[in-house]
C-alpha positions in Angstrom: -5.9 -38.3 -41.0 -2.3 -37.5 -40.5 -0.7 -37.6 -37.4 0.3 -34.3 -37.3 -3.0 -32.6 -38.2 -4.6 -34.4 -34.8 -1.5 -34.3 -32.3 1.0 -31.2 -31.3 4.1 -31.3 -29.6 3.8 -31.2 -26.0 6.2 -28.6 -24.5 7.3 -25.4 -26.2 10.5 -23.6 -26.2 10.0 -21.2 -24.9 7.0 -21.0 -22.6 5.0 -17.4 -21.9 4.5 -15.0 -19.2 1.8 -16.9 -17.7 3.8 -20.4 -17.5 6.7 -22.1 -16.0 9.0 -21.0 -12.8 6.7 -17.9 -12.3 3.5 -17.8 -12.9 -0.4 -16.2 -12.7 0.0 -13.0 -10.8 4.3 -13.8 -9.4 4.7 -13.6 -13.2 3.5 -9.8 -13.6 4.8 -8.7 -10.3 8.5 -7.3 -10.5 9.5 -5.4 -7.8 13.6 -4.3 -9.6 12.5 -1.3 -10.7 12.7 0.7 -7.1 15.9 0.4 -5.3 15.5 -1.1 -2.2 15.6 1.6 -0.3 12.5 3.6 -2.3 10.9 -0.4 -2.1 11.0 -0.1 1.8 9.8 3.5 2.0 6.4 2.9 -0.3 6.0 -0.4 1.1 5.8 1.4 4.5 3.7 4.2 2.9 1.1 1.6 1.8 0.7 0.4 5.3 1.1 3.1 7.8 -1.7 4.8 5.8 -3.9 1.9 5.9 -2.5 1.2 9.8 -4.2 4.6 9.9 -7.7 4.3 8.4 -8.2 1.5 10.1 -7.6 3.0 13.3 -9.6 6.4 12.6 -12.8 3.8 11.0 -12.1 2.1 14.6 -13.1 5.5 16.4 -17.4 5.3 17.2 -18.0 8.6 18.4 -16.4 12.0 18.4 -17.7 15.9 19.4 -15.5 17.8 16.8 -15.8 15.7 13.2 -14.5 17.9 10.8 -10.7 16.7 11.9 -11.9 12.8 11.7 -13.2 13.5 8.3 -10.3 15.0 7.1 -8.1 12.8 8.1 -10.4 9.9 7.2 -10.3 11.1 4.0 -7.1 11.9 3.2 -5.7 8.5 4.8 -7.5 6.8 2.2 -6.6 8.6 -0.5 -2.9 8.2 0.8 -3.4 4.4 1.0 -5.3 4.3 -2.5 -2.8 6.4 -4.3 0.7 4.8 -3.0 -1.5 1.3 -3.9 -1.8 2.8 -7.5 2.0 4.4 -7.9 3.3 0.7 -6.3 1.5 -1.0 -8.7 2.5 0.8 -11.6 6.1 0.7 -10.9 5.6 -3.4 -10.4 3.6 -4.4 -13.1 4.2 -4.4 -16.9 2.0 -1.1 -17.0 4.9 0.8 -16.4 7.0 -0.7 -19.6 3.9 0.7 -21.5 4.0 4.3 -19.4 6.9 6.9 -20.0 9.6 6.3 -17.1 9.5 9.9 -16.8 5.9 10.7 -16.3 5.9 7.9 -13.7 8.8 9.3 -11.9 7.7 13.1 -11.6 4.1 12.0 -10.9 5.6 9.9 -8.1 7.2 12.8 -7.0 4.4 15.2 -7.6 2.3 12.9 -5.5 4.4 11.9 -2.8 5.0 15.4 -1.5 1.4 16.4 -2.1 0.4 13.3 -0.3 3.4 13.5 2.7 2.0 17.4 3.1 -1.5 16.7 3.0 -1.5 14.2 5.3 1.3 15.9 7.6 -1.8 19.4 7.8 -4.5 16.3 8.3 -3.2 14.6 11.5 -1.7 18.0 12.9 -6.2 18.8 12.8 -6.8 15.5 14.3 -5.0 16.3 17.4 -6.7 19.2 17.9 -10.2 17.8 17.4 -9.8 14.7 19.0 -11.2 13.3 22.2 -8.8 11.1 23.6 -9.9 7.9 22.6 -6.9 5.3 21.9 -8.1 4.6 18.7 -7.4 8.2 17.5 -4.7 8.2 18.8 -3.0 5.0 17.6 -5.2 7.1 14.1 -2.9 9.9 14.5 0.7 8.1 15.6 0.4 6.2 12.4 -0.7 9.4 10.4 2.3 11.4 11.8 4.4 8.1 11.2 2.8 7.9 7.6 3.4 11.5 6.9 7.0 11.3 7.7 7.2 8.3 5.6 6.2 9.7 2.5 8.3 13.1 2.8 11.5 11.1 3.7 10.8 9.6 0.4 10.6 12.8 -1.5 13.6 13.8 0.3 15.1 10.5 -1.0 13.8 11.5 -4.9 14.9 14.8 -5.0 18.6 13.8 -3.8 18.8 11.6 -6.8 17.4 13.9 -9.6 19.8 16.3 -8.0 22.5 13.2 -8.5 21.3 12.6 -12.0 21.2 15.6 -12.5 25.1 16.3 -11.1 26.3 13.5 -13.9 23.7 15.2 -17.1 26.3 18.3 -16.6 29.5 16.9 -17.7 27.6 16.1 -20.7 26.4 18.8 -21.6 29.4 20.8 -20.9 31.1 18.8 -23.7 28.6 19.4 -26.0 28.3 23.5 -25.3 32.5 23.0 -26.1 32.0 21.1 -28.7 30.1 23.6 -30.2 32.0 26.7 -29.7 35.2 24.8 -31.4 35.2 25.6 -35.3 35.0 22.9 -37.4 38.2 23.3 -39.1 40.8 23.2 -36.2 
């Protein structure tokens, strides 16, 4: 046999994504798509909704359980939705999906989750029995809803800045279209 058929080179010119300095899951996790204020807000959304859900799960008995069950559903849903959004932003899934659709989905999900979480916290305040676990869940719920709504305001501000940057382009194009071609 020839030497080339049995042995192959032991080093690669360009190692793949699963090898090198960042290997395993770390190679697929990238936080750079979100600016640092949004990263902090997304992390807080995840943490606070999880803490609200855990504190609510510790409640052993309730007298008016409707508020507790609604809060349980909303806090769990908020945690899962923020986990999905953070996963999309921080993994290669973001490259496979239209960036505009990701932003608009994040915009709508964040607003809806913040409003419903605030409503669930208000309902839970009016139906809780006063145990420390319920009070902790309510505090985390209000904090989480506040962070969701702050994130929505930040995204709204970013959208307005982007539209302001696009307006001079559109005005220049409109002026160019109205000028005669032979001028």
